[in-house]
mmCIF file of the C-alpha atoms, coordinates in Angstrom:
data_MODEL
# 
_entry.id   MODEL 
# 
loop_
_atom_site.group_PDB 
_atom_site.id 
_atom_site.type_symbol 
_atom_site.label_atom_id 
_atom_site.label_alt_id 
_atom_site.label_comp_id 
_atom_site.label_asym_id 
_atom_site.label_entity_id 
_atom_site.label_seq_id 
_atom_site.pdbx_PDB_ins_code 
_atom_site.Cartn_x 
_atom_site.Cartn_y 
_atom_site.Cartn_z 
_atom_site.occupancy 
_atom_site.B_iso_or_equiv 
_atom_site.pdbx_formal_charge 
_atom_site.auth_seq_id 
_atom_site.auth_comp_id 
_atom_site.auth_asym_id 
_atom_site.auth_atom_id 
_atom_site.pdbx_PDB_model_num 
ATOM 1   C CA . MET A 1 1   ? 137.283 84.203  85.436  1.00 0.00 ? 1   MET A CA 1 
ATOM 2   C CA . SER A 1 2   ? 134.751 81.569  86.354  1.00 0.00 ? 2   SER A CA 1 
ATOM 3   C CA . SER A 1 3   ? 133.863 78.668  83.391  1.00 0.00 ? 3   SER A CA 1 
ATOM 4   C CA . ARG A 1 4   ? 130.395 78.019  84.917  1.00 0.00 ? 4   ARG A CA 1 
ATOM 5   C CA . PRO A 1 5   ? 128.478 81.469  84.318  1.00 0.00 ? 5   PRO A CA 1 
ATOM 6   C CA . ALA A 1 6   ? 124.177 81.503  84.409  1.00 0.00 ? 6   ALA A CA 1 
ATOM 7   C CA . LEU A 1 7   ? 122.017 84.716  83.254  1.00 0.00 ? 7   LEU A CA 1 
ATOM 8   C CA . LEU A 1 8   ? 119.609 86.045  85.869  1.00 0.00 ? 8   LEU A CA 1 
ATOM 9   C CA . LEU A 1 9   ? 116.990 88.121  83.754  1.00 0.00 ? 9   LEU A CA 1 
ATOM 10  C CA . VAL A 1 10  ? 114.867 89.673  87.059  1.00 0.00 ? 10  VAL A CA 1 
ATOM 11  C CA . ASP A 1 11  ? 111.548 90.866  86.437  1.00 0.00 ? 11  ASP A CA 1 
ATOM 12  C CA . VAL A 1 12  ? 111.576 91.341  82.808  1.00 0.00 ? 12  VAL A CA 1 
ATOM 13  C CA . GLN A 1 13  ? 108.184 91.880  82.463  1.00 0.00 ? 13  GLN A CA 1 
ATOM 14  C CA . ARG A 1 14  ? 105.887 94.378  80.503  1.00 0.00 ? 14  ARG A CA 1 
ATOM 15  C CA . ASP A 1 15  ? 103.847 95.863  84.255  1.00 0.00 ? 15  ASP A CA 1 
ATOM 16  C CA . TYR A 1 16  ? 107.836 96.422  85.413  1.00 0.00 ? 16  TYR A CA 1 
ATOM 17  C CA . LEU A 1 17  ? 109.132 98.000  81.757  1.00 0.00 ? 17  LEU A CA 1 
ATOM 18  C CA . ALA A 1 18  ? 105.915 100.419 81.513  1.00 0.00 ? 18  ALA A CA 1 
ATOM 19  C CA . ARG A 1 19  ? 107.178 102.465 84.630  1.00 0.00 ? 19  ARG A CA 1 
ATOM 20  C CA . ALA A 1 20  ? 106.766 105.992 84.094  1.00 0.00 ? 20  ALA A CA 1 
ATOM 21  C CA . GLY A 1 21  ? 110.624 107.322 84.413  1.00 0.00 ? 21  GLY A CA 1 
ATOM 22  C CA . LEU A 1 22  ? 112.139 104.157 83.626  1.00 0.00 ? 22  LEU A CA 1 
ATOM 23  C CA . THR A 1 23  ? 115.778 104.756 82.892  1.00 0.00 ? 23  THR A CA 1 
ATOM 24  C CA . PRO A 1 24  ? 117.152 104.057 80.433  1.00 0.00 ? 24  PRO A CA 1 
ATOM 25  C CA . ASP A 1 25  ? 114.101 103.757 78.569  1.00 0.00 ? 25  ASP A CA 1 
ATOM 26  C CA . ALA A 1 26  ? 111.916 100.667 78.395  1.00 0.00 ? 26  ALA A CA 1 
ATOM 27  C CA . ARG A 1 27  ? 112.770 100.000 74.365  1.00 0.00 ? 27  ARG A CA 1 
ATOM 28  C CA . SER A 1 28  ? 116.681 100.552 74.877  1.00 0.00 ? 28  SER A CA 1 
ATOM 29  C CA . LEU A 1 29  ? 116.165 98.550  78.059  1.00 0.00 ? 29  LEU A CA 1 
ATOM 30  C CA . VAL A 1 30  ? 114.561 95.971  75.748  1.00 0.00 ? 30  VAL A CA 1 
ATOM 31  C CA . ASP A 1 31  ? 117.063 95.996  73.188  1.00 0.00 ? 31  ASP A CA 1 
ATOM 32  C CA . ALA A 1 32  ? 119.781 95.649  75.787  1.00 0.00 ? 32  ALA A CA 1 
ATOM 33  C CA . LEU A 1 33  ? 118.605 92.670  77.276  1.00 0.00 ? 33  LEU A CA 1 
ATOM 34  C CA . SER A 1 34  ? 117.673 91.274  73.869  1.00 0.00 ? 34  SER A CA 1 
ATOM 35  C CA . ALA A 1 35  ? 121.135 91.287  73.024  1.00 0.00 ? 35  ALA A CA 1 
ATOM 36  C CA . LEU A 1 36  ? 122.677 89.803  76.559  1.00 0.00 ? 36  LEU A CA 1 
ATOM 37  C CA . LEU A 1 37  ? 120.443 87.370  76.587  1.00 0.00 ? 37  LEU A CA 1 
ATOM 38  C CA . ALA A 1 38  ? 120.815 86.392  72.740  1.00 0.00 ? 38  ALA A CA 1 
ATOM 39  C CA . TRP A 1 39  ? 124.851 86.152  73.771  1.00 0.00 ? 39  TRP A CA 1 
ATOM 40  C CA . ALA A 1 40  ? 124.258 84.190  76.444  1.00 0.00 ? 40  ALA A CA 1 
ATOM 41  C CA . ARG A 1 41  ? 122.361 81.818  74.714  1.00 0.00 ? 41  ARG A CA 1 
ATOM 42  C CA . ALA A 1 42  ? 125.032 81.428  71.935  1.00 0.00 ? 42  ALA A CA 1 
ATOM 43  C CA . GLN A 1 43  ? 127.478 80.633  74.838  1.00 0.00 ? 43  GLN A CA 1 
ATOM 44  C CA . GLY A 1 44  ? 125.171 77.719  76.353  1.00 0.00 ? 44  GLY A CA 1 
ATOM 45  C CA . TRP A 1 45  ? 124.701 79.108  79.189  1.00 0.00 ? 45  TRP A CA 1 
ATOM 46  C CA . PRO A 1 46  ? 121.713 78.258  81.665  1.00 0.00 ? 46  PRO A CA 1 
ATOM 47  C CA . VAL A 1 47  ? 119.485 81.466  81.471  1.00 0.00 ? 47  VAL A CA 1 
ATOM 48  C CA . PHE A 1 48  ? 116.935 81.778  84.703  1.00 0.00 ? 48  PHE A CA 1 
ATOM 49  C CA . HIS A 1 49  ? 114.049 84.282  84.192  1.00 0.00 ? 49  HIS A CA 1 
ATOM 50  C CA . VAL A 1 50  ? 113.196 85.613  87.656  1.00 0.00 ? 50  VAL A CA 1 
ATOM 51  C CA . GLN A 1 51  ? 109.021 86.797  87.389  1.00 0.00 ? 51  GLN A CA 1 
ATOM 52  C CA . THR A 1 52  ? 107.151 88.285  90.158  1.00 0.00 ? 52  THR A CA 1 
ATOM 53  C CA . ARG A 1 53  ? 103.853 86.785  89.894  1.00 0.00 ? 53  ARG A CA 1 
ATOM 54  C CA . VAL A 1 54  ? 101.210 87.722  92.396  1.00 0.00 ? 54  VAL A CA 1 
ATOM 55  C CA . ALA A 1 55  ? 96.998  86.542  92.626  1.00 0.00 ? 55  ALA A CA 1 
ATOM 56  C CA . ALA A 1 56  ? 94.451  88.754  91.547  1.00 0.00 ? 56  ALA A CA 1 
ATOM 57  C CA . ASP A 1 57  ? 92.868  88.840  95.059  1.00 0.00 ? 57  ASP A CA 1 
ATOM 58  C CA . GLY A 1 58  ? 95.833  90.667  96.538  1.00 0.00 ? 58  GLY A CA 1 
ATOM 59  C CA . SER A 1 59  ? 96.569  87.419  98.615  1.00 0.00 ? 59  SER A CA 1 
ATOM 60  C CA . ASP A 1 60  ? 100.032 87.542  98.237  1.00 0.00 ? 60  ASP A CA 1 
ATOM 61  C CA . TRP A 1 61  ? 100.773 90.946  97.484  1.00 0.00 ? 61  TRP A CA 1 
ATOM 62  C CA . MET A 1 62  ? 103.629 92.685  99.210  1.00 0.00 ? 62  MET A CA 1 
ATOM 63  C CA . PRO A 1 63  ? 102.533 94.866  101.982 1.00 0.00 ? 63  PRO A CA 1 
ATOM 64  C CA . HIS A 1 64  ? 102.863 98.356  100.322 1.00 0.00 ? 64  HIS A CA 1 
ATOM 65  C CA . TRP A 1 65  ? 100.739 97.226  97.518  1.00 0.00 ? 65  TRP A CA 1 
ATOM 66  C CA . ARG A 1 66  ? 98.130  96.042  99.699  1.00 0.00 ? 66  ARG A CA 1 
ATOM 67  C CA . ALA A 1 67  ? 98.156  99.721  101.287 1.00 0.00 ? 67  ALA A CA 1 
ATOM 68  C CA . THR A 1 68  ? 97.642  101.348 97.693  1.00 0.00 ? 68  THR A CA 1 
ATOM 69  C CA . GLY A 1 69  ? 95.442  98.830  96.517  1.00 0.00 ? 69  GLY A CA 1 
ATOM 70  C CA . ARG A 1 70  ? 97.548  98.329  93.458  1.00 0.00 ? 70  ARG A CA 1 
ATOM 71  C CA . ALA A 1 71  ? 99.942  95.643  92.183  1.00 0.00 ? 71  ALA A CA 1 
ATOM 72  C CA . LEU A 1 72  ? 101.665 94.606  89.475  1.00 0.00 ? 72  LEU A CA 1 
ATOM 73  C CA . CYS A 1 73  ? 102.582 91.645  87.517  1.00 0.00 ? 73  CYS A CA 1 
ATOM 74  C CA . ILE A 1 74  ? 99.180  89.861  88.583  1.00 0.00 ? 74  ILE A CA 1 
ATOM 75  C CA . ASP A 1 75  ? 99.599  86.304  87.273  1.00 0.00 ? 75  ASP A CA 1 
ATOM 76  C CA . GLY A 1 76  ? 97.453  85.549  83.720  1.00 0.00 ? 76  GLY A CA 1 
ATOM 77  C CA . THR A 1 77  ? 97.715  88.954  83.208  1.00 0.00 ? 77  THR A CA 1 
ATOM 78  C CA . PRO A 1 78  ? 99.759  90.333  79.832  1.00 0.00 ? 78  PRO A CA 1 
ATOM 79  C CA . GLY A 1 79  ? 101.430 92.593  82.341  1.00 0.00 ? 79  GLY A CA 1 
ATOM 80  C CA . ALA A 1 80  ? 103.081 89.650  84.124  1.00 0.00 ? 80  ALA A CA 1 
ATOM 81  C CA . GLU A 1 81  ? 104.993 88.546  80.852  1.00 0.00 ? 81  GLU A CA 1 
ATOM 82  C CA . PRO A 1 82  ? 107.925 89.240  79.115  1.00 0.00 ? 82  PRO A CA 1 
ATOM 83  C CA . PRO A 1 83  ? 107.470 91.347  76.158  1.00 0.00 ? 83  PRO A CA 1 
ATOM 84  C CA . ALA A 1 84  ? 108.478 89.857  72.809  1.00 0.00 ? 84  ALA A CA 1 
ATOM 85  C CA . GLY A 1 85  ? 111.652 88.714  72.310  1.00 0.00 ? 85  GLY A CA 1 
ATOM 86  C CA . LEU A 1 86  ? 112.342 87.750  75.850  1.00 0.00 ? 86  LEU A CA 1 
ATOM 87  C CA . GLU A 1 87  ? 110.238 84.988  76.624  1.00 0.00 ? 87  GLU A CA 1 
ATOM 88  C CA . PRO A 1 88  ? 112.013 81.718  77.897  1.00 0.00 ? 88  PRO A CA 1 
ATOM 89  C CA . LEU A 1 89  ? 112.883 79.039  75.755  1.00 0.00 ? 89  LEU A CA 1 
ATOM 90  C CA . ALA A 1 90  ? 111.477 75.607  76.836  1.00 0.00 ? 90  ALA A CA 1 
ATOM 91  C CA . ASP A 1 91  ? 114.573 74.369  78.273  1.00 0.00 ? 91  ASP A CA 1 
ATOM 92  C CA . GLU A 1 92  ? 115.134 77.895  80.299  1.00 0.00 ? 92  GLU A CA 1 
ATOM 93  C CA . ARG A 1 93  ? 113.888 77.794  84.061  1.00 0.00 ? 93  ARG A CA 1 
ATOM 94  C CA . VAL A 1 94  ? 110.920 80.519  85.101  1.00 0.00 ? 94  VAL A CA 1 
ATOM 95  C CA . VAL A 1 95  ? 111.591 81.328  88.464  1.00 0.00 ? 95  VAL A CA 1 
ATOM 96  C CA . ARG A 1 96  ? 108.406 82.887  90.165  1.00 0.00 ? 96  ARG A CA 1 
ATOM 97  C CA . LYS A 1 97  ? 108.862 85.489  93.399  1.00 0.00 ? 97  LYS A CA 1 
ATOM 98  C CA . ARG A 1 98  ? 106.534 87.947  95.120  1.00 0.00 ? 98  ARG A CA 1 
ATOM 99  C CA . PHE A 1 99  ? 108.917 89.931  96.906  1.00 0.00 ? 99  PHE A CA 1 
ATOM 100 C CA . PHE A 1 100 ? 111.793 91.585  95.874  1.00 0.00 ? 100 PHE A CA 1 
ATOM 101 C CA . SER A 1 101 ? 114.682 88.454  95.654  1.00 0.00 ? 101 SER A CA 1 
ATOM 102 C CA . ALA A 1 102 ? 115.209 86.207  93.229  1.00 0.00 ? 102 ALA A CA 1 
ATOM 103 C CA . PHE A 1 103 ? 116.230 83.779  96.007  1.00 0.00 ? 103 PHE A CA 1 
ATOM 104 C CA . GLU A 1 104 ? 113.133 84.274  97.917  1.00 0.00 ? 104 GLU A CA 1 
ATOM 105 C CA . ASN A 1 105 ? 111.688 81.431  96.130  1.00 0.00 ? 105 ASN A CA 1 
ATOM 106 C CA . PRO A 1 106 ? 113.503 78.169  97.277  1.00 0.00 ? 106 PRO A CA 1 
ATOM 107 C CA . GLU A 1 107 ? 114.148 76.795  93.773  1.00 0.00 ? 107 GLU A CA 1 
ATOM 108 C CA . LEU A 1 108 ? 116.533 79.005  92.791  1.00 0.00 ? 108 LEU A CA 1 
ATOM 109 C CA . LEU A 1 109 ? 119.742 78.115  94.790  1.00 0.00 ? 109 LEU A CA 1 
ATOM 110 C CA . PRO A 1 110 ? 119.329 74.168  94.357  1.00 0.00 ? 110 PRO A CA 1 
ATOM 111 C CA . ALA A 1 111 ? 118.982 74.900  90.413  1.00 0.00 ? 111 ALA A CA 1 
ATOM 112 C CA . LEU A 1 112 ? 121.836 76.780  90.431  1.00 0.00 ? 112 LEU A CA 1 
ATOM 113 C CA . ARG A 1 113 ? 124.063 74.147  92.461  1.00 0.00 ? 113 ARG A CA 1 
ATOM 114 C CA . ALA A 1 114 ? 123.014 71.519  90.255  1.00 0.00 ? 114 ALA A CA 1 
ATOM 115 C CA . ARG A 1 115 ? 124.169 72.883  87.466  1.00 0.00 ? 115 ARG A CA 1 
ATOM 116 C CA . LYS A 1 116 ? 127.570 73.873  89.330  1.00 0.00 ? 116 LYS A CA 1 
ATOM 117 C CA . ILE A 1 117 ? 127.406 77.798  88.611  1.00 0.00 ? 117 ILE A CA 1 
ATOM 118 C CA . ASP A 1 118 ? 129.672 79.743  90.071  1.00 0.00 ? 118 ASP A CA 1 
ATOM 119 C CA . THR A 1 119 ? 129.011 82.886  88.690  1.00 0.00 ? 119 THR A CA 1 
ATOM 120 C CA . VAL A 1 120 ? 125.624 84.902  87.765  1.00 0.00 ? 120 VAL A CA 1 
ATOM 121 C CA . ILE A 1 121 ? 124.866 87.581  85.608  1.00 0.00 ? 121 ILE A CA 1 
ATOM 122 C CA . VAL A 1 122 ? 122.196 89.738  87.021  1.00 0.00 ? 122 VAL A CA 1 
ATOM 123 C CA . ALA A 1 123 ? 120.349 91.754  84.621  1.00 0.00 ? 123 ALA A CA 1 
ATOM 124 C CA . GLY A 1 124 ? 116.416 93.530  84.400  1.00 0.00 ? 124 GLY A CA 1 
ATOM 125 C CA . VAL A 1 125 ? 114.452 95.451  86.669  1.00 0.00 ? 125 VAL A CA 1 
ATOM 126 C CA . HIS A 1 126 ? 115.203 97.653  89.127  1.00 0.00 ? 126 HIS A CA 1 
ATOM 127 C CA . THR A 1 127 ? 118.228 98.301  89.796  1.00 0.00 ? 127 THR A CA 1 
ATOM 128 C CA . HIS A 1 128 ? 117.523 99.968  93.427  1.00 0.00 ? 128 HIS A CA 1 
ATOM 129 C CA . ALA A 1 129 ? 115.663 96.787  94.371  1.00 0.00 ? 129 ALA A CA 1 
ATOM 130 C CA . CYS A 1 130 ? 114.818 93.504  92.726  1.00 0.00 ? 130 CYS A CA 1 
ATOM 131 C CA . VAL A 1 131 ? 117.973 93.491  90.832  1.00 0.00 ? 131 VAL A CA 1 
ATOM 132 C CA . ARG A 1 132 ? 119.867 94.827  93.957  1.00 0.00 ? 132 ARG A CA 1 
ATOM 133 C CA . SER A 1 133 ? 118.363 92.330  96.223  1.00 0.00 ? 133 SER A CA 1 
ATOM 134 C CA . ALA A 1 134 ? 118.965 89.340  93.432  1.00 0.00 ? 134 ALA A CA 1 
ATOM 135 C CA . VAL A 1 135 ? 122.695 90.690  93.867  1.00 0.00 ? 135 VAL A CA 1 
ATOM 136 C CA . LEU A 1 136 ? 123.751 91.038  97.654  1.00 0.00 ? 136 LEU A CA 1 
ATOM 137 C CA . ASP A 1 137 ? 121.824 86.915  97.740  1.00 0.00 ? 137 ASP A CA 1 
ATOM 138 C CA . ALA A 1 138 ? 123.738 85.583  95.027  1.00 0.00 ? 138 ALA A CA 1 
ATOM 139 C CA . TYR A 1 139 ? 126.916 87.224  97.062  1.00 0.00 ? 139 TYR A CA 1 
ATOM 140 C CA . ALA A 1 140 ? 126.046 85.723  99.879  1.00 0.00 ? 140 ALA A CA 1 
ATOM 141 C CA . ASN A 1 141 ? 125.584 82.535  98.511  1.00 0.00 ? 141 ASN A CA 1 
ATOM 142 C CA . GLY A 1 142 ? 129.042 82.524  97.198  1.00 0.00 ? 142 GLY A CA 1 
ATOM 143 C CA . PHE A 1 143 ? 128.973 83.359  93.415  1.00 0.00 ? 143 PHE A CA 1 
ATOM 144 C CA . GLU A 1 144 ? 130.369 85.292  91.757  1.00 0.00 ? 144 GLU A CA 1 
ATOM 145 C CA . VAL A 1 145 ? 128.177 88.379  90.581  1.00 0.00 ? 145 VAL A CA 1 
ATOM 146 C CA . LEU A 1 146 ? 128.218 90.493  87.343  1.00 0.00 ? 146 LEU A CA 1 
ATOM 147 C CA . VAL A 1 147 ? 125.687 93.417  86.668  1.00 0.00 ? 147 VAL A CA 1 
ATOM 148 C CA . PRO A 1 148 ? 125.830 94.612  82.916  1.00 0.00 ? 148 PRO A CA 1 
ATOM 149 C CA . THR A 1 149 ? 125.073 98.130  83.673  1.00 0.00 ? 149 THR A CA 1 
ATOM 150 C CA . ASP A 1 150 ? 123.523 98.754  80.726  1.00 0.00 ? 150 ASP A CA 1 
ATOM 151 C CA . ALA A 1 151 ? 121.158 95.862  81.050  1.00 0.00 ? 151 ALA A CA 1 
ATOM 152 C CA . VAL A 1 152 ? 119.329 96.847  84.308  1.00 0.00 ? 152 VAL A CA 1 
ATOM 153 C CA . GLY A 1 153 ? 116.870 99.812  84.946  1.00 0.00 ? 153 GLY A CA 1 
ATOM 154 C CA . SER A 1 154 ? 114.999 101.653 87.347  1.00 0.00 ? 154 SER A CA 1 
ATOM 155 C CA . TYR A 1 155 ? 112.118 104.297 87.828  1.00 0.00 ? 155 TYR A CA 1 
ATOM 156 C CA . ASP A 1 156 ? 115.011 106.372 90.536  1.00 0.00 ? 156 ASP A CA 1 
ATOM 157 C CA . PRO A 1 157 ? 117.423 107.104 88.481  1.00 0.00 ? 157 PRO A CA 1 
ATOM 158 C CA . ALA A 1 158 ? 119.604 108.283 91.313  1.00 0.00 ? 158 ALA A CA 1 
ATOM 159 C CA . HIS A 1 159 ? 119.252 105.804 93.259  1.00 0.00 ? 159 HIS A CA 1 
ATOM 160 C CA . ALA A 1 160 ? 120.077 103.259 90.824  1.00 0.00 ? 160 ALA A CA 1 
ATOM 161 C CA . GLU A 1 161 ? 123.261 105.152 90.393  1.00 0.00 ? 161 GLU A CA 1 
ATOM 162 C CA . LEU A 1 162 ? 123.978 104.716 94.119  1.00 0.00 ? 162 LEU A CA 1 
ATOM 163 C CA . THR A 1 163 ? 123.201 101.343 94.271  1.00 0.00 ? 163 THR A CA 1 
ATOM 164 C CA . LEU A 1 164 ? 125.240 100.495 91.520  1.00 0.00 ? 164 LEU A CA 1 
ATOM 165 C CA . GLU A 1 165 ? 128.217 102.459 92.756  1.00 0.00 ? 165 GLU A CA 1 
ATOM 166 C CA . TRP A 1 166 ? 127.985 100.478 96.553  1.00 0.00 ? 166 TRP A CA 1 
ATOM 167 C CA . LEU A 1 167 ? 127.760 97.273  94.563  1.00 0.00 ? 167 LEU A CA 1 
ATOM 168 C CA . ASN A 1 168 ? 130.438 97.528  92.385  1.00 0.00 ? 168 ASN A CA 1 
ATOM 169 C CA . GLY A 1 169 ? 133.820 95.902  94.293  1.00 0.00 ? 169 GLY A CA 1 
ATOM 170 C CA . ARG A 1 170 ? 131.652 94.603  97.383  1.00 0.00 ? 170 ARG A CA 1 
ATOM 171 C CA . ALA A 1 171 ? 129.050 92.482  95.994  1.00 0.00 ? 171 ALA A CA 1 
ATOM 172 C CA . ALA A 1 172 ? 129.406 92.883  92.379  1.00 0.00 ? 172 ALA A CA 1 
ATOM 173 C CA . THR A 1 173 ? 131.491 93.489  89.578  1.00 0.00 ? 173 THR A CA 1 
ATOM 174 C CA . CYS A 1 174 ? 129.437 95.929  87.384  1.00 0.00 ? 174 CYS A CA 1 
ATOM 175 C CA . LEU A 1 175 ? 130.929 96.619  84.219  1.00 0.00 ? 175 LEU A CA 1 
ATOM 176 C CA . PRO A 1 176 ? 128.793 97.246  80.466  1.00 0.00 ? 176 PRO A CA 1 
ATOM 177 C CA . THR A 1 177 ? 127.386 94.388  78.452  1.00 0.00 ? 177 THR A CA 1 
ATOM 178 C CA . ALA A 1 178 ? 130.953 94.979  76.046  1.00 0.00 ? 178 ALA A CA 1 
ATOM 179 C CA . GLU A 1 179 ? 133.315 94.572  78.777  1.00 0.00 ? 179 GLU A CA 1 
ATOM 180 C CA . LEU A 1 180 ? 131.476 91.860  80.679  1.00 0.00 ? 180 LEU A CA 1 
ATOM 181 C CA . THR A 1 181 ? 131.728 89.796  76.807  1.00 0.00 ? 181 THR A CA 1 
ATOM 182 C CA . LYS A 1 182 ? 135.200 90.329  76.823  1.00 0.00 ? 182 LYS A CA 1 
ATOM 183 C CA . ARG A 1 183 ? 135.796 88.965  79.898  1.00 0.00 ? 183 ARG A CA 1 
ATOM 184 C CA . PHE A 1 184 ? 134.703 85.281  78.488  1.00 0.00 ? 184 PHE A CA 1 
ATOM 185 C CA . GLY A 1 185 ? 136.123 85.777  74.934  1.00 0.00 ? 185 GLY A CA 1 
# 
């Protein structure tokens, strides 16, 4: 097992957590993410808060948001912020993105490399979209990728289940947080 892990919290923001049909429900997911975050901090691991942030004027919205005239995580709004207890600490990096992958931001990969990270733990929302994109791009960049299955959520649970099933053993190891913590003993 690698000795240089980092935690990537993907889109742990109020707008995404408020989505109808989120599975697990927002409270359960926030509890799981809070426990995972506390554990990673206790290990002294780097934490990267990957957040979608877009302009209110729509100039940088994803095309499907433009088509509907509705965007989430508009910069400067409460919905773009993480829920209480999941805010970044002063020494934790916030990585902003507009689309699906955390690695869209050109600062993330060099920041991981500078810390000699070789394993990323990817948690957050949505499993079938931004989490999957982060996993695939991390894998493509040579990282070992771990996904704590109880610390990811989606409003499309069937798609999320298929996503985790497909990723597991290909681009990532998907396992419950309890098993993940045992791996790092």
